[in-house]
PDB file of N, CA, C and O in Angstrom:
ATOM      1  N   MET A   1     101.540  64.327 -37.892  1.00  0.00           N
ATOM      2  CA  MET A   1     101.692  65.517 -38.513  1.00  0.00           C
ATOM      3  C   MET A   1     101.009  64.720 -39.961  1.00  0.00           C
ATOM      4  O   MET A   1      99.828  64.766 -40.303  1.00  0.00           O
ATOM      5  N   ARG A   2     101.976  64.100 -40.565  1.00  0.00           N
ATOM      6  CA  ARG A   2     101.811  63.767 -42.085  1.00  0.00           C
ATOM      7  C   ARG A   2     100.384  63.616 -42.406  1.00  0.00           C
ATOM      8  O   ARG A   2     100.130  63.376 -43.586  1.00  0.00           O
ATOM      9  N   GLN A   3      99.354  63.714 -41.536  1.00  0.00           N
ATOM     10  CA  GLN A   3      97.681  63.983 -41.531  1.00  0.00           C
ATOM     11  C   GLN A   3      97.625  65.197 -42.206  1.00  0.00           C
ATOM     12  O   GLN A   3      97.299  65.445 -43.367  1.00  0.00           O
ATOM     13  N   SER A   4      98.088  66.102 -41.063  1.00  0.00           N
ATOM     14  CA  SER A   4      97.359  67.018 -41.196  1.00  0.00           C
ATOM     15  C   SER A   4      98.050  68.177 -41.991  1.00  0.00           C
ATOM     16  O   SER A   4      97.975  69.405 -41.971  1.00  0.00           O
ATOM     17  N   GLY A   5      99.024  66.889 -42.967  1.00  0.00           N
ATOM     18  CA  GLY A   5      99.538  68.142 -44.562  1.00  0.00           C
ATOM     19  C   GLY A   5     101.156  68.477 -43.961  1.00  0.00           C
ATOM     20  O   GLY A   5     101.961  68.958 -44.758  1.00  0.00           O
ATOM     21  N   PHE A   6     101.388  68.327 -43.187  1.00  0.00           N
ATOM     22  CA  PHE A   6     102.988  68.718 -42.441  1.00  0.00           C
ATOM     23  C   PHE A   6     103.869  67.920 -42.902  1.00  0.00           C
ATOM     24  O   PHE A   6     103.550  66.749 -42.700  1.00  0.00           O
ATOM     25  N   THR A   7     104.721  68.032 -43.370  1.00  0.00           N
ATOM     26  CA  THR A   7     106.045  67.382 -43.800  1.00  0.00           C
ATOM     27  C   THR A   7     107.613  67.966 -42.583  1.00  0.00           C
ATOM     28  O   THR A   7     108.150  69.063 -42.737  1.00  0.00           O
ATOM     29  N   VAL A   8     108.040  66.990 -41.529  1.00  0.00           N
ATOM     30  CA  VAL A   8     109.052  66.685 -40.844  1.00  0.00           C
ATOM     31  C   VAL A   8     110.447  66.874 -41.870  1.00  0.00           C
ATOM     32  O   VAL A   8     110.305  66.346 -42.973  1.00  0.00           O
ATOM     33  N   LYS A   9     111.226  67.281 -41.728  1.00  0.00           N
ATOM     34  CA  LYS A   9     112.568  67.091 -42.455  1.00  0.00           C
ATOM     35  C   LYS A   9     113.932  67.225 -41.058  1.00  0.00           C
ATOM     36  O   LYS A   9     113.805  68.029 -40.134  1.00  0.00           O
ATOM     37  N   ALA A  10     114.936  66.444 -41.165  1.00  0.00           N
ATOM     38  CA  ALA A  10     116.295  66.208 -40.144  1.00  0.00           C
ATOM     39  C   ALA A  10     117.153  67.180 -40.938  1.00  0.00           C
ATOM     40  O   ALA A  10     117.511  66.965 -42.096  1.00  0.00           O
ATOM     41  N   ILE A  11     117.395  68.044 -40.375  1.00  0.00           N
ATOM     42  CA  ILE A  11     118.400  69.480 -40.802  1.00  0.00           C
ATOM     43  C   ILE A  11     119.907  69.301 -40.461  1.00  0.00           C
ATOM     44  O   ILE A  11     120.256  69.691 -39.347  1.00  0.00           O
ATOM     45  N   GLU A  12     121.130  68.589 -41.542  1.00  0.00           N
ATOM     46  CA  GLU A  12     122.391  68.333 -41.059  1.00  0.00           C
ATOM     47  C   GLU A  12     122.762  69.804 -40.559  1.00  0.00           C
ATOM     48  O   GLU A  12     122.106  70.824 -40.766  1.00  0.00           O
ATOM     49  N   ALA A  13     123.743  69.706 -39.982  1.00  0.00           N
ATOM     50  CA  ALA A  13     124.255  70.356 -39.360  1.00  0.00           C
ATOM     51  C   ALA A  13     125.271  71.351 -40.664  1.00  0.00           C
ATOM     52  O   ALA A  13     125.332  72.579 -40.617  1.00  0.00           O
ATOM     53  N   VAL A  14     125.624  70.934 -41.200  1.00  0.00           N
ATOM     54  CA  VAL A  14     126.240  71.761 -42.175  1.00  0.00           C
ATOM     55  C   VAL A  14     125.143  72.408 -42.880  1.00  0.00           C
ATOM     56  O   VAL A  14     125.293  73.586 -43.201  1.00  0.00           O
ATOM     57  N   ASP A  15     123.836  71.676 -43.226  1.00  0.00           N
ATOM     58  CA  ASP A  15     122.737  72.721 -43.704  1.00  0.00           C
ATOM     59  C   ASP A  15     122.437  73.730 -42.866  1.00  0.00           C
ATOM     60  O   ASP A  15     122.175  74.823 -43.369  1.00  0.00           O
ATOM     61  N   MET A  16     122.421  73.617 -41.825  1.00  0.00           N
ATOM     62  CA  MET A  16     122.144  74.787 -40.132  1.00  0.00           C
ATOM     63  C   MET A  16     122.513  75.822 -40.498  1.00  0.00           C
ATOM     64  O   MET A  16     121.760  76.759 -40.766  1.00  0.00           O
ATOM     65  N   SER A  17     124.090  75.847 -40.601  1.00  0.00           N
ATOM     66  CA  SER A  17     125.154  76.600 -40.556  1.00  0.00           C
ATOM     67  C   SER A  17     124.759  77.926 -41.930  1.00  0.00           C
ATOM     68  O   SER A  17     124.436  79.111 -42.016  1.00  0.00           O
ATOM     69  N   LYS A  18     125.075  76.667 -42.860  1.00  0.00           N
ATOM     70  CA  LYS A  18     124.137  77.517 -44.320  1.00  0.00           C
ATOM     71  C   LYS A  18     122.810  78.618 -43.951  1.00  0.00           C
ATOM     72  O   LYS A  18     122.698  79.774 -44.358  1.00  0.00           O
ATOM     73  N   VAL A  19     122.110  78.057 -43.286  1.00  0.00           N
ATOM     74  CA  VAL A  19     120.802  78.357 -42.781  1.00  0.00           C
ATOM     75  C   VAL A  19     121.080  80.320 -41.707  1.00  0.00           C
ATOM     76  O   VAL A  19     120.751  81.503 -41.791  1.00  0.00           O
ATOM     77  N   LYS A  20     121.762  79.514 -40.976  1.00  0.00           N
ATOM     78  CA  LYS A  20     122.298  80.673 -39.855  1.00  0.00           C
ATOM     79  C   LYS A  20     122.875  81.680 -41.271  1.00  0.00           C
ATOM     80  O   LYS A  20     122.195  82.640 -41.632  1.00  0.00           O
ATOM     81  N   LYS A  21     123.806  81.425 -41.777  1.00  0.00           N
ATOM     82  CA  LYS A  21     124.612  82.627 -42.664  1.00  0.00           C
ATOM     83  C   LYS A  21     123.629  82.970 -43.011  1.00  0.00           C
ATOM     84  O   LYS A  21     123.332  84.097 -42.615  1.00  0.00           O
ATOM     85  N   LYS A  22     122.551  82.225 -43.940  1.00  0.00           N
ATOM     86  CA  LYS A  22     121.806  83.190 -44.701  1.00  0.00           C
ATOM     87  C   LYS A  22     120.615  84.225 -44.307  1.00  0.00           C
ATOM     88  O   LYS A  22     120.074  85.008 -45.087  1.00  0.00           O
ATOM     89  N   LEU A  23     120.305  84.044 -42.822  1.00  0.00           N
ATOM     90  CA  LEU A  23     119.770  85.198 -41.488  1.00  0.00           C
ATOM     91  C   LEU A  23     120.617  85.830 -41.744  1.00  0.00           C
ATOM     92  O   LEU A  23     120.447  86.625 -42.669  1.00  0.00           O
ATOM     93  N   GLY A  24     121.643  85.798 -41.211  1.00  0.00           N
ATOM     94  CA  GLY A  24     122.213  86.738 -40.495  1.00  0.00           C
ATOM     95  C   GLY A  24     122.548  86.451 -39.511  1.00  0.00           C
ATOM     96  O   GLY A  24     123.038  87.384 -38.874  1.00  0.00           O
ATOM     97  N   VAL A  25     122.506  85.074 -38.796  1.00  0.00           N
ATOM     98  CA  VAL A  25     122.680  84.862 -36.950  1.00  0.00           C
ATOM     99  C   VAL A  25     124.393  85.557 -36.825  1.00  0.00           C
ATOM    100  O   VAL A  25     124.368  86.550 -36.098  1.00  0.00           O
ATOM    101  N   PRO A  26     125.764  85.258 -37.348  1.00  0.00           N
ATOM    102  CA  PRO A  26     126.720  85.539 -36.789  1.00  0.00           C
ATOM    103  C   PRO A  26     127.283  86.886 -36.918  1.00  0.00           C
ATOM    104  O   PRO A  26     128.149  87.351 -36.177  1.00  0.00           O
ATOM    105  N   ALA A  27     126.422  87.818 -38.474  1.00  0.00           N
ATOM    106  CA  ALA A  27     126.648  88.993 -38.141  1.00  0.00           C
ATOM    107  C   ALA A  27     125.725  89.822 -37.259  1.00  0.00           C
ATOM    108  O   ALA A  27     125.818  91.049 -37.233  1.00  0.00           O
ATOM    109  N   GLY A  28     124.956  89.242 -36.638  1.00  0.00           N
ATOM    110  CA  GLY A  28     123.993  89.926 -35.652  1.00  0.00           C
ATOM    111  C   GLY A  28     124.544  89.733 -34.307  1.00  0.00           C
ATOM    112  O   GLY A  28     124.535  90.575 -33.409  1.00  0.00           O
ATOM    113  N   LEU A  29     125.065  88.448 -34.246  1.00  0.00           N
ATOM    114  CA  LEU A  29     125.837  88.191 -32.560  1.00  0.00           C
ATOM    115  C   LEU A  29     126.894  88.904 -32.207  1.00  0.00           C
ATOM    116  O   LEU A  29     127.147  89.472 -31.145  1.00  0.00           O
ATOM    117  N   ALA A  30     127.887  88.764 -33.865  1.00  0.00           N
ATOM    118  CA  ALA A  30     128.839  89.828 -33.945  1.00  0.00           C
ATOM    119  C   ALA A  30     128.542  91.302 -33.737  1.00  0.00           C
ATOM    120  O   ALA A  30     129.554  91.850 -33.300  1.00  0.00           O
ATOM    121  N   SER A  31     127.431  92.230 -33.903  1.00  0.00           N
ATOM    122  CA  SER A  31     127.038  93.239 -33.782  1.00  0.00           C
ATOM    123  C   SER A  31     126.353  93.319 -32.028  1.00  0.00           C
ATOM    124  O   SER A  31     125.622  94.218 -31.612  1.00  0.00           O
ATOM    125  N   ALA A  32     126.594  92.728 -31.638  1.00  0.00           N
ATOM    126  CA  ALA A  32     125.622  92.716 -30.257  1.00  0.00           C
ATOM    127  C   ALA A  32     126.949  92.737 -29.612  1.00  0.00           C
ATOM    128  O   ALA A  32     127.251  93.588 -28.775  1.00  0.00           O
ATOM    129  N   ALA A  33     127.529  92.049 -29.901  1.00  0.00           N
ATOM    130  CA  ALA A  33     129.226  92.078 -29.210  1.00  0.00           C
ATOM    131  C   ALA A  33     129.837  93.537 -28.796  1.00  0.00           C
ATOM    132  O   ALA A  33     130.020  94.161 -27.751  1.00  0.00           O
ATOM    133  N   ALA A  34     130.078  93.757 -30.356  1.00  0.00           N
ATOM    134  CA  ALA A  34     130.579  94.700 -30.641  1.00  0.00           C
ATOM    135  C   ALA A  34     129.665  95.875 -29.541  1.00  0.00           C
ATOM    136  O   ALA A  34     130.314  96.812 -29.074  1.00  0.00           O
ATOM    137  N   ARG A  35     128.526  95.773 -29.274  1.00  0.00           N
ATOM    138  CA  ARG A  35     127.779  96.457 -28.371  1.00  0.00           C
ATOM    139  C   ARG A  35     127.407  96.154 -26.986  1.00  0.00           C
ATOM    140  O   ARG A  35     126.333  96.338 -26.413  1.00  0.00           O
ATOM    141  N   GLY A  36     128.704  95.563 -26.486  1.00  0.00           N
ATOM    142  CA  GLY A  36     129.069  95.108 -25.095  1.00  0.00           C
ATOM    143  C   GLY A  36     127.330  94.195 -24.952  1.00  0.00           C
ATOM    144  O   GLY A  36     126.803  94.259 -23.841  1.00  0.00           O
ATOM    145  N   ARG A  37     126.797  93.650 -25.739  1.00  0.00           N
ATOM    146  CA  ARG A  37     125.726  92.507 -25.493  1.00  0.00           C
ATOM    147  C   ARG A  37     126.358  91.047 -25.615  1.00  0.00           C
ATOM    148  O   ARG A  37     127.126  90.496 -26.404  1.00  0.00           O
ATOM    149  N   LYS A  38     125.658  90.677 -24.442  1.00  0.00           N
ATOM    150  CA  LYS A  38     125.858  88.818 -24.297  1.00  0.00           C
ATOM    151  C   LYS A  38     124.533  88.400 -24.469  1.00  0.00           C
ATOM    152  O   LYS A  38     123.568  88.934 -23.921  1.00  0.00           O
ATOM    153  N   GLY A  39     124.485  87.348 -25.307  1.00  0.00           N
ATOM    154  CA  GLY A  39     123.189  86.763 -25.146  1.00  0.00           C
ATOM    155  C   GLY A  39     123.558  85.434 -23.969  1.00  0.00           C
ATOM    156  O   GLY A  39     124.596  84.970 -23.499  1.00  0.00           O
ATOM    157  N   GLY A  40     121.758  85.087 -23.784  1.00  0.00           N
ATOM    158  CA  GLY A  40     121.715  84.162 -22.659  1.00  0.00           C
ATOM    159  C   GLY A  40     120.761  85.113 -21.562  1.00  0.00           C
ATOM    160  O   GLY A  40     120.887  86.322 -21.368  1.00  0.00           O
ATOM    161  N   ARG A  41     119.621  84.038 -20.812  1.00  0.00           N
ATOM    162  CA  ARG A  41     119.905  84.213 -19.970  1.00  0.00           C
ATOM    163  C   ARG A  41     120.626  85.058 -18.593  1.00  0.00           C
ATOM    164  O   ARG A  41     121.745  84.654 -18.277  1.00  0.00           O
ATOM    165  N   LYS A  42     120.200  85.883 -18.002  1.00  0.00           N
ATOM    166  CA  LYS A  42     120.583  86.455 -17.027  1.00  0.00           C
ATOM    167  C   LYS A  42     120.565  85.621 -15.627  1.00  0.00           C
ATOM    168  O   LYS A  42     119.513  85.226 -15.124  1.00  0.00           O
ATOM    169  N   PRO A  43     121.776  85.414 -15.090  1.00  0.00           N
ATOM    170  CA  PRO A  43     121.949  84.397 -13.436  1.00  0.00           C
ATOM    171  C   PRO A  43     121.025  85.060 -12.846  1.00  0.00           C
ATOM    172  O   PRO A  43     120.660  86.235 -12.792  1.00  0.00           O
ATOM    173  N   VAL A  44     120.527  83.442 -12.142  1.00  0.00           N
ATOM    174  CA  VAL A  44     119.449  84.316 -10.441  1.00  0.00           C
ATOM    175  C   VAL A  44     120.274  84.303  -9.651  1.00  0.00           C
ATOM    176  O   VAL A  44     119.947  84.842  -8.594  1.00  0.00           O
ATOM    177  N   ILE A  45     121.508  83.803  -9.708  1.00  0.00           N
ATOM    178  CA  ILE A  45     122.369  83.845  -8.362  1.00  0.00           C
ATOM    179  C   ILE A  45     123.146  84.955  -8.477  1.00  0.00           C
ATOM    180  O   ILE A  45     123.988  84.784  -9.359  1.00  0.00           O
ATOM    181  N   THR A  46     123.221  86.109  -7.914  1.00  0.00           N
ATOM    182  CA  THR A  46     123.935  87.339  -7.887  1.00  0.00           C
ATOM    183  C   THR A  46     124.834  87.133  -6.788  1.00  0.00           C
ATOM    184  O   THR A  46     124.498  86.424  -5.839  1.00  0.00           O
ATOM    185  N   ALA A  47     126.418  87.934  -6.868  1.00  0.00           N
ATOM    186  CA  ALA A  47     126.909  87.742  -6.131  1.00  0.00           C
ATOM    187  C   ALA A  47     126.807  87.722  -4.576  1.00  0.00           C
ATOM    188  O   ALA A  47     127.420  87.072  -3.729  1.00  0.00           O
ATOM    189  N   GLU A  48     125.592  88.876  -4.476  1.00  0.00           N
ATOM    190  CA  GLU A  48     125.529  89.150  -3.071  1.00  0.00           C
ATOM    191  C   GLU A  48     124.470  87.696  -2.270  1.00  0.00           C
ATOM    192  O   GLU A  48     124.397  87.404  -1.076  1.00  0.00           O
ATOM    193  N   ARG A  49     123.689  86.947  -3.618  1.00  0.00           N
ATOM    194  CA  ARG A  49     122.843  86.214  -3.146  1.00  0.00           C
ATOM    195  C   ARG A  49     123.946  84.826  -3.054  1.00  0.00           C
ATOM    196  O   ARG A  49     123.554  84.017  -2.213  1.00  0.00           O
ATOM    197  N   LEU A  50     125.132  84.449  -3.701  1.00  0.00           N
ATOM    198  CA  LEU A  50     125.750  83.576  -3.107  1.00  0.00           C
ATOM    199  C   LEU A  50     126.768  83.692  -1.894  1.00  0.00           C
ATOM    200  O   LEU A  50     127.244  82.842  -1.142  1.00  0.00           O
ATOM    201  N   GLN A  51     126.931  85.152  -1.994  1.00  0.00           N
ATOM    202  CA  GLN A  51     127.815  84.811  -0.399  1.00  0.00           C
ATOM    203  C   GLN A  51     126.541  84.589   0.651  1.00  0.00           C
ATOM    204  O   GLN A  51     126.615  83.760   1.557  1.00  0.00           O
ATOM    205  N   ARG A  52     125.486  85.333   0.455  1.00  0.00           N
ATOM    206  CA  ARG A  52     124.182  84.894   1.228  1.00  0.00           C
ATOM    207  C   ARG A  52     123.576  83.348   1.775  1.00  0.00           C
ATOM    208  O   ARG A  52     123.005  82.925   2.781  1.00  0.00           O
ATOM    209  N   ALA A  53     124.187  82.662   0.157  1.00  0.00           N
ATOM    210  CA  ALA A  53     123.880  81.161   0.598  1.00  0.00           C
ATOM    211  C   ALA A  53     124.842  80.443   1.195  1.00  0.00           C
ATOM    212  O   ALA A  53     124.621  79.344   1.704  1.00  0.00           O
ATOM    213  N   ARG A  54     126.210  81.126   1.171  1.00  0.00           N
ATOM    214  CA  ARG A  54     127.443  80.457   2.350  1.00  0.00           C
ATOM    215  C   ARG A  54     127.145  80.513   3.572  1.00  0.00           C
ATOM    216  O   ARG A  54     127.117  79.484   4.247  1.00  0.00           O
ATOM    217  N   GLU A  55     126.814  81.950   4.187  1.00  0.00           N
ATOM    218  CA  GLU A  55     126.416  82.340   5.110  1.00  0.00           C
ATOM    219  C   GLU A  55     125.402  80.760   5.661  1.00  0.00           C
ATOM    220  O   GLU A  55     125.793  79.847   6.388  1.00  0.00           O
ATOM    221  N   HIS A  56     124.062  80.928   4.993  1.00  0.00           N
ATOM    222  CA  HIS A  56     123.181  80.427   5.530  1.00  0.00           C
ATOM    223  C   HIS A  56     124.090  78.777   5.145  1.00  0.00           C
ATOM    224  O   HIS A  56     123.115  78.312   4.554  1.00  0.00           O
ATOM    225  N   ILE A  57     124.780  78.027   5.080  1.00  0.00           N
ATOM    226  CA  ILE A  57     125.377  76.596   4.341  1.00  0.00           C
ATOM    227  C   ILE A  57     126.047  76.962   5.756  1.00  0.00           C
ATOM    228  O   ILE A  57     125.554  76.359   6.709  1.00  0.00           O
ATOM    229  N   ALA A  58     127.030  77.800   6.027  1.00  0.00           N
ATOM    230  CA  ALA A  58     127.984  77.897   6.938  1.00  0.00           C
ATOM    231  C   ALA A  58     127.469  77.601   8.340  1.00  0.00           C
ATOM    232  O   ALA A  58     128.103  76.908   9.135  1.00  0.00           O
ATOM    233  N   ASN A  59     125.848  78.366   8.706  1.00  0.00           N
ATOM    234  CA  ASN A  59     124.880  78.344   9.998  1.00  0.00           C
ATOM    235  C   ASN A  59     124.159  77.123  10.118  1.00  0.00           C
ATOM    236  O   ASN A  59     123.073  77.104  10.697  1.00  0.00           O
ATOM    237  N   GLY A  60     124.828  75.784   9.466  1.00  0.00           N
ATOM    238  CA  GLY A  60     124.095  74.482   9.280  1.00  0.00           C
ATOM    239  C   GLY A  60     122.664  74.653   8.655  1.00  0.00           C
ATOM    240  O   GLY A  60     121.600  74.317   9.176  1.00  0.00           O
ATOM    241  N   LEU A  61     122.826  75.152   7.624  1.00  0.00           N
ATOM    242  CA  LEU A  61     121.548  74.913   6.575  1.00  0.00           C
ATOM    243  C   LEU A  61     121.873  74.264   5.623  1.00  0.00           C
ATOM    244  O   LEU A  61     122.896  74.722   5.113  1.00  0.00           O
ATOM    245  N   ASN A  62     121.388  73.178   5.002  1.00  0.00           N
ATOM    246  CA  ASN A  62     121.774  72.695   3.994  1.00  0.00           C
ATOM    247  C   ASN A  62     121.109  73.457   2.387  1.00  0.00           C
ATOM    248  O   ASN A  62     120.205  74.263   2.165  1.00  0.00           O
ATOM    249  N   VAL A  63     122.009  72.775   1.581  1.00  0.00           N
ATOM    250  CA  VAL A  63     121.435  73.759   0.465  1.00  0.00           C
ATOM    251  C   VAL A  63     120.429  73.646  -0.370  1.00  0.00           C
ATOM    252  O   VAL A  63     120.525  74.211  -1.460  1.00  0.00           O
ATOM    253  N   ARG A  64     119.233  72.885  -0.042  1.00  0.00           N
ATOM    254  CA  ARG A  64     117.854  73.055  -0.265  1.00  0.00           C
ATOM    255  C   ARG A  64     117.615  74.165   1.002  1.00  0.00           C
ATOM    256  O   ARG A  64     117.336  75.302   0.623  1.00  0.00           O
ATOM    257  N   GLU A  65     117.672  74.012   2.015  1.00  0.00           N
ATOM    258  CA  GLU A  65     117.082  75.187   2.643  1.00  0.00           C
ATOM    259  C   GLU A  65     117.659  76.535   2.653  1.00  0.00           C
ATOM    260  O   GLU A  65     117.053  77.561   2.966  1.00  0.00           O
ATOM    261  N   ALA A  66     119.252  76.415   2.171  1.00  0.00           N
ATOM    262  CA  ALA A  66     119.663  78.132   1.718  1.00  0.00           C
ATOM    263  C   ALA A  66     119.052  78.154   0.564  1.00  0.00           C
ATOM    264  O   ALA A  66     118.836  79.291   0.145  1.00  0.00           O
ATOM    265  N   ALA A  67     118.638  77.139  -0.209  1.00  0.00           N
ATOM    266  CA  ALA A  67     117.820  77.840  -1.832  1.00  0.00           C
ATOM    267  C   ALA A  67     116.992  78.281  -1.649  1.00  0.00           C
ATOM    268  O   ALA A  67     116.731  79.398  -2.096  1.00  0.00           O
ATOM    269  N   ALA A  68     115.861  77.294  -0.577  1.00  0.00           N
ATOM    270  CA  ALA A  68     114.819  77.969   0.018  1.00  0.00           C
ATOM    271  C   ALA A  68     114.217  79.062   0.183  1.00  0.00           C
ATOM    272  O   ALA A  68     113.161  79.482  -0.289  1.00  0.00           O
ATOM    273  N   ARG A  69     115.557  79.865   1.462  1.00  0.00           N
ATOM    274  CA  ARG A  69     115.203  80.961   1.687  1.00  0.00           C
ATOM    275  C   ARG A  69     115.089  82.016   1.381  1.00  0.00           C
ATOM    276  O   ARG A  69     114.409  82.997   1.682  1.00  0.00           O
ATOM    277  N   LEU A  70     116.582  81.478   0.069  1.00  0.00           N
ATOM    278  CA  LEU A  70     117.022  82.689  -0.963  1.00  0.00           C
ATOM    279  C   LEU A  70     115.990  83.040  -2.211  1.00  0.00           C
ATOM    280  O   LEU A  70     116.010  84.033  -2.939  1.00  0.00           O
ATOM    281  N   LYS A  71     115.174  82.027  -2.227  1.00  0.00           N
ATOM    282  CA  LYS A  71     114.264  81.988  -3.321  1.00  0.00           C
ATOM    283  C   LYS A  71     114.606  81.656  -4.434  1.00  0.00           C
ATOM    284  O   LYS A  71     114.105  82.204  -5.416  1.00  0.00           O
ATOM    285  N   VAL A  72     115.520  80.702  -4.547  1.00  0.00           N
ATOM    286  CA  VAL A  72     116.003  80.129  -5.776  1.00  0.00           C
ATOM    287  C   VAL A  72     116.151  78.825  -6.038  1.00  0.00           C
ATOM    288  O   VAL A  72     116.075  78.183  -4.990  1.00  0.00           O
ATOM    289  N   GLY A  73     116.292  78.292  -6.784  1.00  0.00           N
ATOM    290  CA  GLY A  73     116.520  76.499  -6.934  1.00  0.00           C
ATOM    291  C   GLY A  73     117.330  76.245  -6.699  1.00  0.00           C
ATOM    292  O   GLY A  73     118.172  77.117  -6.484  1.00  0.00           O
ATOM    293  N   LYS A  74     117.653  74.900  -6.571  1.00  0.00           N
ATOM    294  CA  LYS A  74     118.286  74.296  -5.563  1.00  0.00           C
ATOM    295  C   LYS A  74     119.825  74.188  -6.435  1.00  0.00           C
ATOM    296  O   LYS A  74     120.939  74.639  -6.167  1.00  0.00           O
ATOM    297  N   THR A  75     119.238  73.264  -7.739  1.00  0.00           N
ATOM    298  CA  THR A  75     119.740  73.173  -8.607  1.00  0.00           C
ATOM    299  C   THR A  75     121.067  74.903  -9.177  1.00  0.00           C
ATOM    300  O   THR A  75     122.267  75.152  -9.290  1.00  0.00           O
ATOM    301  N   ALA A  76     120.112  75.382  -9.295  1.00  0.00           N
ATOM    302  CA  ALA A  76     121.150  76.622  -9.606  1.00  0.00           C
ATOM    303  C   ALA A  76     122.005  77.094  -8.724  1.00  0.00           C
ATOM    304  O   ALA A  76     122.992  77.757  -9.043  1.00  0.00           O
ATOM    305  N   LEU A  77     121.632  76.727  -7.308  1.00  0.00           N
ATOM    306  CA  LEU A  77     122.583  77.494  -6.056  1.00  0.00           C
ATOM    307  C   LEU A  77     123.753  76.717  -6.194  1.00  0.00           C
ATOM    308  O   LEU A  77     124.829  77.307  -6.093  1.00  0.00           O
ATOM    309  N   TYR A  78     123.739  75.052  -6.487  1.00  0.00           N
ATOM    310  CA  TYR A  78     124.640  73.946  -6.573  1.00  0.00           C
ATOM    311  C   TYR A  78     125.424  74.434  -7.670  1.00  0.00           C
ATOM    312  O   TYR A  78     126.645  74.279  -7.666  1.00  0.00           O
ATOM    313  N   ALA A  79     124.726  75.111  -8.772  1.00  0.00           N
ATOM    314  CA  ALA A  79     125.497  75.030 -10.091  1.00  0.00           C
ATOM    315  C   ALA A  79     126.789  76.686  -9.698  1.00  0.00           C
ATOM    316  O   ALA A  79     128.007  76.794  -9.846  1.00  0.00           O
ATOM    317  N   ALA A  80     125.731  77.672  -9.185  1.00  0.00           N
ATOM    318  CA  ALA A  80     126.650  78.576  -8.869  1.00  0.00           C
ATOM    319  C   ALA A  80     127.863  78.276  -7.816  1.00  0.00           C
ATOM    320  O   ALA A  80     129.060  78.465  -8.034  1.00  0.00           O
ATOM    321  N   LEU A  81     127.386  77.863  -6.857  1.00  0.00           N
ATOM    322  CA  LEU A  81     128.674  77.355  -5.754  1.00  0.00           C
ATOM    323  C   LEU A  81     129.848  76.715  -5.978  1.00  0.00           C
ATOM    324  O   LEU A  81     130.966  76.915  -5.504  1.00  0.00           O
ATOM    325  N   GLN A  82     129.140  75.291  -7.379  1.00  0.00           N
ATOM    326  CA  GLN A  82     130.368  75.115  -7.752  1.00  0.00           C
ATOM    327  C   GLN A  82     130.907  75.580  -9.048  1.00  0.00           C
ATOM    328  O   GLN A  82     131.874  74.926  -9.439  1.00  0.00           O
ATOM    329  N   ALA A  83     130.498  76.598  -9.848  1.00  0.00           N
ATOM    330  CA  ALA A  83     131.269  77.434 -10.331  1.00  0.00           C
ATOM    331  C   ALA A  83     132.243  78.832  -9.930  1.00  0.00           C
ATOM    332  O   ALA A  83     132.940  79.535 -10.661  1.00  0.00           O
ATOM    333  N   ALA A  84     131.888  78.926  -8.006  1.00  0.00           N
ATOM    334  CA  ALA A  84     132.352  79.615  -7.896  1.00  0.00           C
ATOM    335  C   ALA A  84     133.819  78.992  -7.296  1.00  0.00           C
ATOM    336  O   ALA A  84     134.970  79.388  -7.483  1.00  0.00           O
ATOM    337  N   SER A  85     133.322  77.909  -6.535  1.00  0.00           N
ATOM    338  CA  SER A  85     134.604  76.925  -6.592  1.00  0.00           C
ATOM    339  C   SER A  85     135.510  76.956  -6.989  1.00  0.00           C
ATOM    340  O   SER A  85     136.576  77.218  -6.434  1.00  0.00           O
ATOM    341  N   ALA A  86     135.195  76.561  -8.597  1.00  0.00           N
ATOM    342  CA  ALA A  86     136.024  76.375  -9.584  1.00  0.00           C
ATOM    343  C   ALA A  86     137.119  77.014  -9.958  1.00  0.00           C
ATOM    344  O   ALA A  86     138.244  76.694 -10.342  1.00  0.00           O
ATOM    345  N   ALA A  87     136.324  78.346  -9.686  1.00  0.00           N
ATOM    346  CA  ALA A  87     136.721  79.476 -10.442  1.00  0.00           C
ATOM    347  C   ALA A  87     138.018  79.998  -8.927  1.00  0.00           C
ATOM    348  O   ALA A  87     139.185  80.236  -9.238  1.00  0.00           O
ATOM    349  N   ASN A  88     137.746  80.059  -8.016  1.00  0.00           N
ATOM    350  CA  ASN A  88     138.605  80.313  -6.928  1.00  0.00           C
ATOM    351  C   ASN A  88     139.452  79.262  -6.907  1.00  0.00           C
ATOM    352  O   ASN A  88     140.278  79.511  -6.029  1.00  0.00           O
ATOM    353  N   SER A  89     139.726  78.044  -7.490  1.00  0.00           N
ATOM    354  CA  SER A  89     140.924  76.895  -7.349  1.00  0.00           C
ATOM    355  C   SER A  89     141.807  77.504  -8.381  1.00  0.00           C
ATOM    356  O   SER A  89     142.888  76.982  -8.655  1.00  0.00           O
TER     357      SER A  89
END
């Protein structure tokens, strides 16, 4: 990258918080929260899909096969099953 004229600098966490504050990130997040908005990606596994996945697994399918039938990733299904079992415990 230096050959093409770019310089790369590592930014420390302390400096990064100053940059975020200067850009107004905390204020923007607080404003979004006040409007009832939350950042991040929408969950792929809905409550309905989770219930259907549990039914598939109870009928003898493994998690990979259940995920394929629901057209979701097996990692996402594993995470949703684990989160649901942790919430119920």
